[in-house]
All heavy atoms as atom14 arrays in JSON, in Angstrom:
{
  "sequence": "MDSHPHLCDDRKARALEAERQAEQAERERQEQERQGAEAAQTSKVGGWLGRWRS",
  "atom14_mask": [
    [1, 1, 1, 1, 1, 1, 1, 1, 0, 0, 0, 0, 0, 0],
    [1, 1, 1, 1, 1, 1, 1, 1, 0, 0, 0, 0, 0, 0],
    [1, 1, 1, 1, 1, 1, 0, 0, 0, 0, 0, 0, 0, 0],
    [1, 1, 1, 1, 1, 1, 1, 1, 1, 1, 0, 0, 0, 0],
    [1, 1, 1, 1, 1, 1, 1, 0, 0, 0, 0, 0, 0, 0],
    [1, 1, 1, 1, 1, 1, 1, 1, 1, 1, 0, 0, 0, 0],
    [1, 1, 1, 1, 1, 1, 1, 1, 0, 0, 0, 0, 0, 0],
    [1, 1, 1, 1, 1, 1, 0, 0, 0, 0, 0, 0, 0, 0],
    [1, 1, 1, 1, 1, 1, 1, 1, 0, 0, 0, 0, 0, 0],
    [1, 1, 1, 1, 1, 1, 1, 1, 0, 0, 0, 0, 0, 0],
    [1, 1, 1, 1, 1, 1, 1, 1, 1, 1, 1, 0, 0, 0],
    [1, 1, 1, 1, 1, 1, 1, 1, 1, 0, 0, 0, 0, 0],
    [1, 1, 1, 1, 1, 0, 0, 0, 0, 0, 0, 0, 0, 0],
    [1, 1, 1, 1, 1, 1, 1, 1, 1, 1, 1, 0, 0, 0],
    [1, 1, 1, 1, 1, 0, 0, 0, 0, 0, 0, 0, 0, 0],
    [1, 1, 1, 1, 1, 1, 1, 1, 0, 0, 0, 0, 0, 0],
    [1, 1, 1, 1, 1, 1, 1, 1, 1, 0, 0, 0, 0, 0],
    [1, 1, 1, 1, 1, 0, 0, 0, 0, 0, 0, 0, 0, 0],
    [1, 1, 1, 1, 1, 1, 1, 1, 1, 0, 0, 0, 0, 0],
    [1, 1, 1, 1, 1, 1, 1, 1, 1, 1, 1, 0, 0, 0],
    [1, 1, 1, 1, 1, 1, 1, 1, 1, 0, 0, 0, 0, 0],
    [1, 1, 1, 1, 1, 0, 0, 0, 0, 0, 0, 0, 0, 0],
    [1, 1, 1, 1, 1, 1, 1, 1, 1, 0, 0, 0, 0, 0],
    [1, 1, 1, 1, 1, 1, 1, 1, 1, 0, 0, 0, 0, 0],
    [1, 1, 1, 1, 1, 0, 0, 0, 0, 0, 0, 0, 0, 0],
    [1, 1, 1, 1, 1, 1, 1, 1, 1, 0, 0, 0, 0, 0],
    [1, 1, 1, 1, 1, 1, 1, 1, 1, 1, 1, 0, 0, 0],
    [1, 1, 1, 1, 1, 1, 1, 1, 1, 0, 0, 0, 0, 0],
    [1, 1, 1, 1, 1, 1, 1, 1, 1, 1, 1, 0, 0, 0],
    [1, 1, 1, 1, 1, 1, 1, 1, 1, 0, 0, 0, 0, 0],
    [1, 1, 1, 1, 1, 1, 1, 1, 1, 0, 0, 0, 0, 0],
    [1, 1, 1, 1, 1, 1, 1, 1, 1, 0, 0, 0, 0, 0],
    [1, 1, 1, 1, 1, 1, 1, 1, 1, 0, 0, 0, 0, 0],
    [1, 1, 1, 1, 1, 1, 1, 1, 1, 1, 1, 0, 0, 0],
    [1, 1, 1, 1, 1, 1, 1, 1, 1, 0, 0, 0, 0, 0],
    [1, 1, 1, 1, 0, 0, 0, 0, 0, 0, 0, 0, 0, 0],
    [1, 1, 1, 1, 1, 0, 0, 0, 0, 0, 0, 0, 0, 0],
    [1, 1, 1, 1, 1, 1, 1, 1, 1, 0, 0, 0, 0, 0],
    [1, 1, 1, 1, 1, 0, 0, 0, 0, 0, 0, 0, 0, 0],
    [1, 1, 1, 1, 1, 0, 0, 0, 0, 0, 0, 0, 0, 0],
    [1, 1, 1, 1, 1, 1, 1, 1, 1, 0, 0, 0, 0, 0],
    [1, 1, 1, 1, 1, 1, 1, 0, 0, 0, 0, 0, 0, 0],
    [1, 1, 1, 1, 1, 1, 0, 0, 0, 0, 0, 0, 0, 0],
    [1, 1, 1, 1, 1, 1, 1, 1, 1, 0, 0, 0, 0, 0],
    [1, 1, 1, 1, 1, 1, 1, 0, 0, 0, 0, 0, 0, 0],
    [1, 1, 1, 1, 0, 0, 0, 0, 0, 0, 0, 0, 0, 0],
    [1, 1, 1, 1, 0, 0, 0, 0, 0, 0, 0, 0, 0, 0],
    [1, 1, 1, 1, 1, 1, 1, 1, 1, 1, 1, 1, 1, 1],
    [1, 1, 1, 1, 1, 1, 1, 1, 0, 0, 0, 0, 0, 0],
    [1, 1, 1, 1, 0, 0, 0, 0, 0, 0, 0, 0, 0, 0],
    [1, 1, 1, 1, 1, 1, 1, 1, 1, 1, 1, 0, 0, 0],
    [1, 1, 1, 1, 1, 1, 1, 1, 1, 1, 1, 1, 1, 1],
    [1, 1, 1, 1, 1, 1, 1, 1, 1, 1, 1, 0, 0, 0],
    [1, 1, 1, 1, 1, 1, 0, 0, 0, 0, 0, 0, 0, 0]
  ],
  "atom14_positions": [
    [[21.47, 0.23, -15.54], [20.81, 1.61, -15.33], [21.25, 2.33, -14.14], [21.35, 1.77, -13.01], [19.33, 1.31, -15.22], [18.45, 2.54, -15.0], [16.68, 2.1, -15.22], [16.15, 2.9, -13.71], [0.0, 0.0, 0.0], [0.0, 0.0, 0.0], [0.0, 0.0, 0.0], [0.0, 0.0, 0.0], [0.0, 0.0, 0.0], [0.0, 0.0, 0.0]],
    [[21.68, 3.5, -14.29], [22.36, 4.28, -13.24], [21.48, 5.4, -12.85], [21.49, 6.5, -13.42], [23.76, 4.78, -13.69], [24.64, 5.26, -12.55], [24.22, 5.05, -11.38], [25.73, 5.73, -12.84], [0.0, 0.0, 0.0], [0.0, 0.0, 0.0], [0.0, 0.0, 0.0], [0.0, 0.0, 0.0], [0.0, 0.0, 0.0], [0.0, 0.0, 0.0]],
    [[20.6, 5.15, -11.83], [19.61, 6.16, -11.49], [20.14, 7.42, -10.66], [19.47, 8.34, -10.5], [18.45, 5.52, -10.76], [18.93, 4.96, -9.48], [0.0, 0.0, 0.0], [0.0, 0.0, 0.0], [0.0, 0.0, 0.0], [0.0, 0.0, 0.0], [0.0, 0.0, 0.0], [0.0, 0.0, 0.0], [0.0, 0.0, 0.0], [0.0, 0.0, 0.0]],
    [[21.39, 7.15, -10.08], [21.95, 8.13, -9.29], [23.43, 8.28, -9.69], [24.35, 7.94, -8.81], [21.83, 7.79, -7.8], [20.43, 7.75, -7.35], [19.57, 8.69, -7.09], [19.64, 6.55, -7.1], [18.36, 8.34, -6.72], [18.38, 7.03, -6.8], [0.0, 0.0, 0.0], [0.0, 0.0, 0.0], [0.0, 0.0, 0.0], [0.0, 0.0, 0.0]],
    [[23.74, 8.79, -10.78], [25.17, 8.86, -11.26], [26.0, 9.78, -10.44], [27.25, 9.6, -10.35], [25.06, 9.4, -12.67], [23.71, 10.1, -12.69], [22.83, 9.42, -11.73], [0.0, 0.0, 0.0], [0.0, 0.0, 0.0], [0.0, 0.0, 0.0], [0.0, 0.0, 0.0], [0.0, 0.0, 0.0], [0.0, 0.0, 0.0], [0.0, 0.0, 0.0]],
    [[25.45, 10.71, -9.65], [26.24, 11.63, -8.82], [26.59, 11.11, -7.46], [27.4, 11.69, -6.78], [25.5, 12.95, -8.71], [24.1, 12.81, -8.01], [23.09, 12.25, -8.71], [23.71, 12.97, -6.73], [22.12, 12.24, -7.87], [22.4, 12.61, -6.7], [0.0, 0.0, 0.0], [0.0, 0.0, 0.0], [0.0, 0.0, 0.0], [0.0, 0.0, 0.0]],
    [[26.19, 9.97, -7.16], [26.41, 9.38, -5.81], [27.56, 8.29, -5.87], [27.71, 7.55, -6.84], [25.22, 8.65, -5.27], [23.98, 9.66, -4.97], [22.77, 8.87, -4.5], [24.33, 10.78, -3.97], [0.0, 0.0, 0.0], [0.0, 0.0, 0.0], [0.0, 0.0, 0.0], [0.0, 0.0, 0.0], [0.0, 0.0, 0.0], [0.0, 0.0, 0.0]],
    [[28.34, 8.13, -4.79], [29.26, 7.07, -4.71], [28.53, 5.73, -4.51], [27.36, 5.7, -4.27], [30.23, 7.25, -3.53], [29.52, 7.12, -1.93], [0.0, 0.0, 0.0], [0.0, 0.0, 0.0], [0.0, 0.0, 0.0], [0.0, 0.0, 0.0], [0.0, 0.0, 0.0], [0.0, 0.0, 0.0], [0.0, 0.0, 0.0], [0.0, 0.0, 0.0]],
    [[29.19, 4.58, -4.79], [28.6, 3.32, -4.76], [27.77, 3.0, -3.5], [26.6, 2.56, -3.46], [29.54, 2.22, -5.05], [30.04, 2.14, -6.45], [29.3, 2.75, -7.24], [31.11, 1.63, -6.65], [0.0, 0.0, 0.0], [0.0, 0.0, 0.0], [0.0, 0.0, 0.0], [0.0, 0.0, 0.0], [0.0, 0.0, 0.0], [0.0, 0.0, 0.0]],
    [[28.34, 3.31, -2.26], [27.72, 3.09, -1.01], [26.39, 3.88, -0.93], [25.3, 3.32, -0.57], [28.61, 3.41, 0.15], [27.96, 2.99, 1.4], [27.39, 1.88, 1.53], [28.03, 3.84, 2.46], [0.0, 0.0, 0.0], [0.0, 0.0, 0.0], [0.0, 0.0, 0.0], [0.0, 0.0, 0.0], [0.0, 0.0, 0.0], [0.0, 0.0, 0.0]],
    [[26.45, 5.09, -1.18], [25.23, 6.02, -1.04], [24.31, 5.57, -2.11], [23.05, 5.75, -1.97], [25.66, 7.41, -1.14], [26.5, 7.72, 0.0], [26.31, 9.1, 0.47], [27.25, 9.56, 1.53], [26.9, 9.75, 2.76], [25.67, 9.68, 3.08], [27.76, 10.1, 3.65], [0.0, 0.0, 0.0], [0.0, 0.0, 0.0], [0.0, 0.0, 0.0]],
    [[24.74, 5.23, -3.3], [23.93, 4.8, -4.38], [23.07, 3.64, -4.0], [21.85, 3.47, -4.27], [24.7, 4.58, -5.66], [23.87, 4.42, -6.96], [24.67, 4.08, -8.09], [25.78, 5.13, -8.23], [26.64, 4.87, -9.48], [0.0, 0.0, 0.0], [0.0, 0.0, 0.0], [0.0, 0.0, 0.0], [0.0, 0.0, 0.0], [0.0, 0.0, 0.0]],
    [[23.68, 2.62, -3.37], [23.07, 1.42, -2.9], [22.02, 1.8, -1.86], [20.92, 1.23, -1.87], [24.09, 0.38, -2.35], [0.0, 0.0, 0.0], [0.0, 0.0, 0.0], [0.0, 0.0, 0.0], [0.0, 0.0, 0.0], [0.0, 0.0, 0.0], [0.0, 0.0, 0.0], [0.0, 0.0, 0.0], [0.0, 0.0, 0.0], [0.0, 0.0, 0.0]],
    [[22.34, 2.63, -1.09], [21.38, 3.03, -0.02], [20.17, 3.78, -0.61], [19.11, 3.59, -0.16], [22.01, 4.02, 1.0], [23.05, 3.39, 1.99], [23.47, 4.41, 3.06], [24.7, 3.92, 3.51], [25.42, 4.72, 4.48], [24.93, 5.94, 4.81], [26.51, 4.34, 4.94], [0.0, 0.0, 0.0], [0.0, 0.0, 0.0], [0.0, 0.0, 0.0]],
    [[20.46, 4.64, -1.63], [19.38, 5.33, -2.22], [18.37, 4.35, -2.98], [17.24, 4.48, -2.87], [19.86, 6.32, -3.22], [0.0, 0.0, 0.0], [0.0, 0.0, 0.0], [0.0, 0.0, 0.0], [0.0, 0.0, 0.0], [0.0, 0.0, 0.0], [0.0, 0.0, 0.0], [0.0, 0.0, 0.0], [0.0, 0.0, 0.0], [0.0, 0.0, 0.0]],
    [[19.0, 3.41, -3.62], [18.19, 2.47, -4.39], [17.31, 1.58, -3.36], [16.25, 1.24, -3.66], [19.11, 1.52, -5.24], [19.69, 2.28, -6.4], [20.75, 1.29, -7.07], [18.65, 2.75, -7.45], [0.0, 0.0, 0.0], [0.0, 0.0, 0.0], [0.0, 0.0, 0.0], [0.0, 0.0, 0.0], [0.0, 0.0, 0.0], [0.0, 0.0, 0.0]],
    [[17.95, 1.18, -2.24], [17.26, 0.36, -1.25], [16.11, 1.23, -0.61], [15.02, 0.7, -0.44], [18.21, -0.03, -0.14], [17.59, -0.89, 0.95], [16.96, -2.12, 0.55], [17.36, -2.71, -0.58], [16.1, -2.65, 1.28], [0.0, 0.0, 0.0], [0.0, 0.0, 0.0], [0.0, 0.0, 0.0], [0.0, 0.0, 0.0], [0.0, 0.0, 0.0]],
    [[16.39, 2.46, -0.4], [15.33, 3.32, 0.11], [14.19, 3.61, -0.86], [12.97, 3.55, -0.41], [15.85, 4.74, 0.43], [0.0, 0.0, 0.0], [0.0, 0.0, 0.0], [0.0, 0.0, 0.0], [0.0, 0.0, 0.0], [0.0, 0.0, 0.0], [0.0, 0.0, 0.0], [0.0, 0.0, 0.0], [0.0, 0.0, 0.0], [0.0, 0.0, 0.0]],
    [[14.46, 3.65, -2.18], [13.45, 3.66, -3.22], [12.63, 2.3, -3.22], [11.32, 2.42, -3.21], [13.99, 3.9, -4.58], [14.58, 5.32, -4.77], [15.18, 5.47, -6.17], [15.14, 4.57, -6.93], [15.83, 6.53, -6.35], [0.0, 0.0, 0.0], [0.0, 0.0, 0.0], [0.0, 0.0, 0.0], [0.0, 0.0, 0.0], [0.0, 0.0, 0.0]],
    [[13.38, 1.24, -3.14], [12.69, -0.07, -3.06], [11.77, -0.2, -1.81], [10.6, -0.6, -1.99], [13.7, -1.15, -3.13], [13.1, -2.54, -3.28], [14.07, -3.68, -3.01], [14.49, -3.71, -1.56], [13.7, -4.09, -0.6], [12.5, -4.5, -0.84], [14.18, -4.14, 0.68], [0.0, 0.0, 0.0], [0.0, 0.0, 0.0], [0.0, 0.0, 0.0]],
    [[12.24, 0.19, -0.77], [11.41, 0.16, 0.48], [10.2, 1.08, 0.44], [9.06, 0.72, 0.83], [12.24, 0.51, 1.76], [13.26, -0.54, 2.12], [14.03, -0.22, 3.3], [13.96, 0.91, 3.8], [14.9, -1.14, 3.7], [0.0, 0.0, 0.0], [0.0, 0.0, 0.0], [0.0, 0.0, 0.0], [0.0, 0.0, 0.0], [0.0, 0.0, 0.0]],
    [[10.36, 2.24, -0.27], [9.25, 3.16, -0.29], [8.17, 2.63, -1.22], [6.98, 2.68, -1.01], [9.72, 4.59, -0.88], [0.0, 0.0, 0.0], [0.0, 0.0, 0.0], [0.0, 0.0, 0.0], [0.0, 0.0, 0.0], [0.0, 0.0, 0.0], [0.0, 0.0, 0.0], [0.0, 0.0, 0.0], [0.0, 0.0, 0.0], [0.0, 0.0, 0.0]],
    [[8.68, 1.96, -2.3], [7.65, 1.4, -3.31], [7.0, 0.26, -2.6], [5.78, 0.1, -2.75], [8.38, 0.78, -4.55], [8.98, 1.92, -5.39], [9.82, 1.47, -6.49], [10.16, 0.16, -6.43], [10.25, 2.32, -7.34], [0.0, 0.0, 0.0], [0.0, 0.0, 0.0], [0.0, 0.0, 0.0], [0.0, 0.0, 0.0], [0.0, 0.0, 0.0]],
    [[7.62, -0.62, -1.76], [7.06, -1.68, -1.1], [6.0, -1.16, -0.08], [4.91, -1.67, 0.05], [8.04, -2.5, -0.47], [7.49, -3.76, 0.41], [6.8, -4.77, -0.46], [7.07, -4.92, -1.62], [5.86, -5.41, 0.15], [0.0, 0.0, 0.0], [0.0, 0.0, 0.0], [0.0, 0.0, 0.0], [0.0, 0.0, 0.0], [0.0, 0.0, 0.0]],
    [[6.32, -0.1, 0.6], [5.44, 0.46, 1.65], [4.1, 0.97, 0.93], [3.1, 0.91, 1.48], [6.16, 1.63, 2.4], [0.0, 0.0, 0.0], [0.0, 0.0, 0.0], [0.0, 0.0, 0.0], [0.0, 0.0, 0.0], [0.0, 0.0, 0.0], [0.0, 0.0, 0.0], [0.0, 0.0, 0.0], [0.0, 0.0, 0.0], [0.0, 0.0, 0.0]],
    [[4.37, 1.62, -0.19], [3.26, 2.2, -0.99], [2.24, 1.02, -1.45], [1.13, 1.13, -1.28], [3.66, 2.98, -2.17], [2.54, 3.53, -2.95], [1.65, 4.46, -2.29], [2.04, 4.98, -1.24], [0.6, 4.76, -2.81], [0.0, 0.0, 0.0], [0.0, 0.0, 0.0], [0.0, 0.0, 0.0], [0.0, 0.0, 0.0], [0.0, 0.0, 0.0]],
    [[2.87, -0.1, -1.88], [2.12, -1.25, -2.34], [1.32, -1.79, -1.13], [0.11, -2.14, -1.22], [2.99, -2.34, -2.97], [3.44, -2.09, -4.37], [3.99, -3.24, -4.99], [5.2, -3.65, -4.31], [6.44, -3.25, -4.68], [6.53, -2.37, -5.69], [7.47, -3.67, -4.08], [0.0, 0.0, 0.0], [0.0, 0.0, 0.0], [0.0, 0.0, 0.0]],
    [[1.91, -1.83, 0.14], [1.32, -2.43, 1.25], [0.16, -1.51, 1.67], [-0.95, -1.93, 2.02], [2.34, -2.54, 2.4], [3.2, -3.78, 2.15], [4.41, -3.83, 3.23], [4.33, -2.98, 4.11], [5.21, -4.71, 3.01], [0.0, 0.0, 0.0], [0.0, 0.0, 0.0], [0.0, 0.0, 0.0], [0.0, 0.0, 0.0], [0.0, 0.0, 0.0]],
    [[0.36, -0.15, 1.56], [-0.65, 0.83, 1.97], [-1.8, 0.72, 0.97], [-2.98, 0.73, 1.52], [-0.07, 2.33, 1.88], [-1.07, 3.39, 2.38], [-0.69, 4.7, 1.97], [-0.6, 4.92, 0.52], [-1.71, 5.17, -0.21], [-2.88, 5.04, 0.3], [-1.52, 5.26, -1.48], [0.0, 0.0, 0.0], [0.0, 0.0, 0.0], [0.0, 0.0, 0.0]],
    [[-1.58, 0.48, -0.2], [-2.66, 0.44, -1.15], [-3.51, -0.84, -0.96], [-4.72, -0.95, -1.04], [-2.19, 0.38, -2.65], [-1.67, 1.78, -3.04], [-1.05, 1.83, -4.46], [-0.88, 0.7, -5.04], [-0.73, 2.99, -4.97], [0.0, 0.0, 0.0], [0.0, 0.0, 0.0], [0.0, 0.0, 0.0], [0.0, 0.0, 0.0], [0.0, 0.0, 0.0]],
    [[-2.8, -1.96, -0.64], [-3.5, -3.23, -0.32], [-4.35, -3.1, 0.98], [-5.48, -3.51, 1.0], [-2.47, -4.38, -0.17], [-3.02, -5.7, 0.22], [-3.91, -6.3, -0.85], [-3.85, -5.87, -1.99], [-4.67, -7.11, -0.45], [0.0, 0.0, 0.0], [0.0, 0.0, 0.0], [0.0, 0.0, 0.0], [0.0, 0.0, 0.0], [0.0, 0.0, 0.0]],
    [[-3.84, -2.44, 1.97], [-4.57, -2.23, 3.18], [-5.83, -1.39, 2.91], [-6.89, -1.56, 3.39], [-3.71, -1.57, 4.31], [-2.64, -2.53, 4.88], [-1.8, -1.85, 5.86], [-1.82, -0.61, 6.05], [-0.97, -2.64, 6.63], [0.0, 0.0, 0.0], [0.0, 0.0, 0.0], [0.0, 0.0, 0.0], [0.0, 0.0, 0.0], [0.0, 0.0, 0.0]],
    [[-5.64, -0.32, 2.05], [-6.75, 0.52, 1.72], [-7.86, -0.18, 1.0], [-9.0, -0.11, 1.25], [-6.14, 1.62, 0.86], [-6.99, 2.94, 0.8], [-6.24, 3.95, 0.03], [-6.37, 4.07, -1.22], [-5.57, 4.86, 0.73], [0.0, 0.0, 0.0], [0.0, 0.0, 0.0], [0.0, 0.0, 0.0], [0.0, 0.0, 0.0], [0.0, 0.0, 0.0]],
    [[-7.38, -1.1, 0.07], [-8.33, -1.92, -0.65], [-9.06, -2.95, 0.23], [-10.27, -3.03, 0.12], [-7.61, -2.71, -1.77], [-8.51, -3.5, -2.7], [-7.68, -4.42, -3.57], [-6.98, -5.44, -3.01], [-7.42, -6.61, -2.41], [-8.75, -6.81, -2.48], [-6.74, -7.38, -1.78], [0.0, 0.0, 0.0], [0.0, 0.0, 0.0], [0.0, 0.0, 0.0]],
    [[-8.3, -3.55, 1.14], [-8.98, -4.47, 2.07], [-9.95, -3.67, 2.95], [-11.0, -4.22, 3.27], [-7.99, -5.2, 2.87], [-7.22, -6.25, 2.1], [-6.07, -6.85, 2.91], [-5.82, -6.55, 4.09], [-5.42, -7.81, 2.32], [0.0, 0.0, 0.0], [0.0, 0.0, 0.0], [0.0, 0.0, 0.0], [0.0, 0.0, 0.0], [0.0, 0.0, 0.0]],
    [[-9.57, -2.46, 3.42], [-10.53, -1.69, 4.29], [-11.74, -1.32, 3.54], [-12.8, -1.36, 4.09], [0.0, 0.0, 0.0], [0.0, 0.0, 0.0], [0.0, 0.0, 0.0], [0.0, 0.0, 0.0], [0.0, 0.0, 0.0], [0.0, 0.0, 0.0], [0.0, 0.0, 0.0], [0.0, 0.0, 0.0], [0.0, 0.0, 0.0], [0.0, 0.0, 0.0]],
    [[-11.62, -1.02, 2.28], [-12.76, -0.66, 1.47], [-13.73, -1.82, 1.31], [-14.94, -1.71, 1.43], [-12.32, -0.1, 0.13], [0.0, 0.0, 0.0], [0.0, 0.0, 0.0], [0.0, 0.0, 0.0], [0.0, 0.0, 0.0], [0.0, 0.0, 0.0], [0.0, 0.0, 0.0], [0.0, 0.0, 0.0], [0.0, 0.0, 0.0], [0.0, 0.0, 0.0]],
    [[-13.12, -2.97, 1.08], [-13.9, -4.12, 0.93], [-14.55, -4.47, 2.2], [-15.83, -4.91, 2.2], [-13.08, -5.41, 0.51], [-12.54, -5.4, -0.96], [-11.59, -6.41, -1.25], [-11.31, -7.27, -0.42], [-11.18, -6.48, -2.48], [0.0, 0.0, 0.0], [0.0, 0.0, 0.0], [0.0, 0.0, 0.0], [0.0, 0.0, 0.0], [0.0, 0.0, 0.0]],
    [[-13.93, -4.43, 3.34], [-14.48, -4.64, 4.67], [-15.73, -3.63, 4.97], [-16.73, -4.07, 5.47], [-13.45, -4.59, 5.75], [0.0, 0.0, 0.0], [0.0, 0.0, 0.0], [0.0, 0.0, 0.0], [0.0, 0.0, 0.0], [0.0, 0.0, 0.0], [0.0, 0.0, 0.0], [0.0, 0.0, 0.0], [0.0, 0.0, 0.0], [0.0, 0.0, 0.0]],
    [[-15.54, -2.49, 4.54], [-16.55, -1.46, 4.74], [-17.7, -1.78, 3.92], [-18.84, -1.62, 4.39], [-16.0, -0.03, 4.47], [0.0, 0.0, 0.0], [0.0, 0.0, 0.0], [0.0, 0.0, 0.0], [0.0, 0.0, 0.0], [0.0, 0.0, 0.0], [0.0, 0.0, 0.0], [0.0, 0.0, 0.0], [0.0, 0.0, 0.0], [0.0, 0.0, 0.0]],
    [[-17.5, -2.12, 2.66], [-18.53, -2.5, 1.75], [-19.31, -3.68, 2.34], [-20.55, -3.77, 2.33], [-18.0, -2.74, 0.39], [-19.1, -2.99, -0.63], [-19.91, -1.72, -0.96], [-19.46, -0.58, -0.63], [-21.04, -1.95, -1.54], [0.0, 0.0, 0.0], [0.0, 0.0, 0.0], [0.0, 0.0, 0.0], [0.0, 0.0, 0.0], [0.0, 0.0, 0.0]],
    [[-18.64, -4.73, 2.84], [-19.21, -5.87, 3.39], [-20.1, -5.57, 4.59], [-21.25, -6.1, 4.75], [-18.2, -6.97, 3.78], [-17.43, -7.3, 2.59], [-18.72, -8.19, 4.33], [0.0, 0.0, 0.0], [0.0, 0.0, 0.0], [0.0, 0.0, 0.0], [0.0, 0.0, 0.0], [0.0, 0.0, 0.0], [0.0, 0.0, 0.0], [0.0, 0.0, 0.0]],
    [[-19.62, -4.68, 5.42], [-20.37, -4.34, 6.62], [-21.58, -3.49, 6.29], [-22.68, -3.6, 6.93], [-19.46, -3.56, 7.65], [-19.12, -2.38, 7.19], [0.0, 0.0, 0.0], [0.0, 0.0, 0.0], [0.0, 0.0, 0.0], [0.0, 0.0, 0.0], [0.0, 0.0, 0.0], [0.0, 0.0, 0.0], [0.0, 0.0, 0.0], [0.0, 0.0, 0.0]],
    [[-21.51, -2.69, 5.29], [-22.63, -1.93, 4.81], [-23.74, -2.76, 4.36], [-24.91, -2.69, 4.53], [-22.31, -0.85, 3.74], [-21.5, 0.25, 4.23], [-21.2, 1.21, 3.06], [-20.28, 2.45, 3.44], [-19.89, 3.16, 2.29], [0.0, 0.0, 0.0], [0.0, 0.0, 0.0], [0.0, 0.0, 0.0], [0.0, 0.0, 0.0], [0.0, 0.0, 0.0]],
    [[-23.33, -3.83, 3.54], [-24.28, -4.81, 2.93], [-24.89, -5.61, 4.07], [-26.14, -5.74, 4.14], [-23.65, -5.71, 1.91], [-24.6, -6.9, 1.62], [-23.19, -4.91, 0.71], [0.0, 0.0, 0.0], [0.0, 0.0, 0.0], [0.0, 0.0, 0.0], [0.0, 0.0, 0.0], [0.0, 0.0, 0.0], [0.0, 0.0, 0.0], [0.0, 0.0, 0.0]],
    [[-24.1, -6.03, 5.04], [-24.64, -6.77, 6.17], [-25.65, -5.9, 7.01], [-26.69, -6.42, 7.47], [0.0, 0.0, 0.0], [0.0, 0.0, 0.0], [0.0, 0.0, 0.0], [0.0, 0.0, 0.0], [0.0, 0.0, 0.0], [0.0, 0.0, 0.0], [0.0, 0.0, 0.0], [0.0, 0.0, 0.0], [0.0, 0.0, 0.0], [0.0, 0.0, 0.0]],
    [[-25.26, -4.73, 7.23], [-26.14, -3.86, 8.06], [-27.43, -3.52, 7.35], [-28.51, -3.48, 7.97], [0.0, 0.0, 0.0], [0.0, 0.0, 0.0], [0.0, 0.0, 0.0], [0.0, 0.0, 0.0], [0.0, 0.0, 0.0], [0.0, 0.0, 0.0], [0.0, 0.0, 0.0], [0.0, 0.0, 0.0], [0.0, 0.0, 0.0], [0.0, 0.0, 0.0]],
    [[-27.42, -3.34, 6.04], [-28.58, -3.03, 5.3], [-29.46, -4.26, 5.27], [-30.74, -4.14, 5.52], [-28.19, -2.66, 3.82], [-29.39, -2.25, 3.07], [-29.89, -1.0, 3.02], [-30.15, -2.95, 2.12], [-30.93, -0.89, 2.21], [-31.16, -2.15, 1.62], [-30.03, -4.33, 1.69], [-31.97, -2.6, 0.69], [-30.91, -4.7, 0.7], [-31.95, -3.95, 0.19]],
    [[-28.93, -5.48, 5.11], [-29.77, -6.64, 5.06], [-30.33, -6.99, 6.49], [-31.42, -7.44, 6.67], [-28.95, -7.88, 4.62], [-28.59, -7.83, 3.14], [-27.64, -9.0, 2.9], [-29.81, -7.94, 2.23], [0.0, 0.0, 0.0], [0.0, 0.0, 0.0], [0.0, 0.0, 0.0], [0.0, 0.0, 0.0], [0.0, 0.0, 0.0], [0.0, 0.0, 0.0]],
    [[-29.53, -6.6, 7.46], [-29.93, -6.83, 8.85], [-31.2, -6.01, 9.2], [-32.01, -6.41, 10.02], [0.0, 0.0, 0.0], [0.0, 0.0, 0.0], [0.0, 0.0, 0.0], [0.0, 0.0, 0.0], [0.0, 0.0, 0.0], [0.0, 0.0, 0.0], [0.0, 0.0, 0.0], [0.0, 0.0, 0.0], [0.0, 0.0, 0.0], [0.0, 0.0, 0.0]],
    [[-31.42, -4.86, 8.65], [-32.61, -3.94, 8.88], [-33.88, -4.68, 8.38], [-34.93, -4.57, 9.01], [-32.5, -2.67, 8.06], [-31.37, -1.86, 8.67], [-31.33, -0.57, 7.92], [-29.96, 0.16, 8.15], [-29.52, 1.03, 7.41], [-30.16, 1.44, 6.32], [-28.3, 1.54, 7.68], [0.0, 0.0, 0.0], [0.0, 0.0, 0.0], [0.0, 0.0, 0.0]],
    [[-33.65, -5.41, 7.29], [-34.89, -6.2, 6.78], [-35.33, -7.42, 7.61], [-36.42, -7.88, 7.63], [-34.71, -6.49, 5.31], [-34.62, -5.4, 4.44], [-33.58, -4.75, 3.97], [-35.79, -4.69, 3.98], [-33.92, -3.64, 3.2], [-35.37, -3.55, 3.12], [-37.23, -4.79, 4.13], [-36.18, -2.71, 2.51], [-38.06, -3.97, 3.38], [-37.54, -2.92, 2.67]],
    [[-34.26, -8.0, 8.24], [-34.55, -9.22, 9.06], [-35.32, -8.89, 10.37], [-35.89, -9.68, 10.95], [-33.23, -9.88, 9.44], [-32.58, -10.43, 8.18], [-31.48, -11.26, 8.63], [-30.42, -11.23, 7.51], [-29.15, -11.49, 7.57], [-28.66, -11.77, 8.74], [-28.36, -11.52, 6.63], [0.0, 0.0, 0.0], [0.0, 0.0, 0.0], [0.0, 0.0, 0.0]],
    [[-35.12, -7.71, 10.86], [-35.72, -7.32, 12.17], [-37.15, -7.3, 12.09], [-37.91, -7.03, 11.27], [-35.21, -6.02, 12.69], [-33.75, -6.05, 12.8], [0.0, 0.0, 0.0], [0.0, 0.0, 0.0], [0.0, 0.0, 0.0], [0.0, 0.0, 0.0], [0.0, 0.0, 0.0], [0.0, 0.0, 0.0], [0.0, 0.0, 0.0], [0.0, 0.0, 0.0]]
  ]
}
């Protein structure tokens, strides 16, 4: 598959590597976002239950 037919081999390799790194960064960002949402949900539940214990 030639995703960048207009580029020479060196630049093509760099472009493909940059795309791969961008995809990896996006996956990591989404994972951090998911973990943050889970942590926020957990703290909300804990805070709500804590009100009843007082």
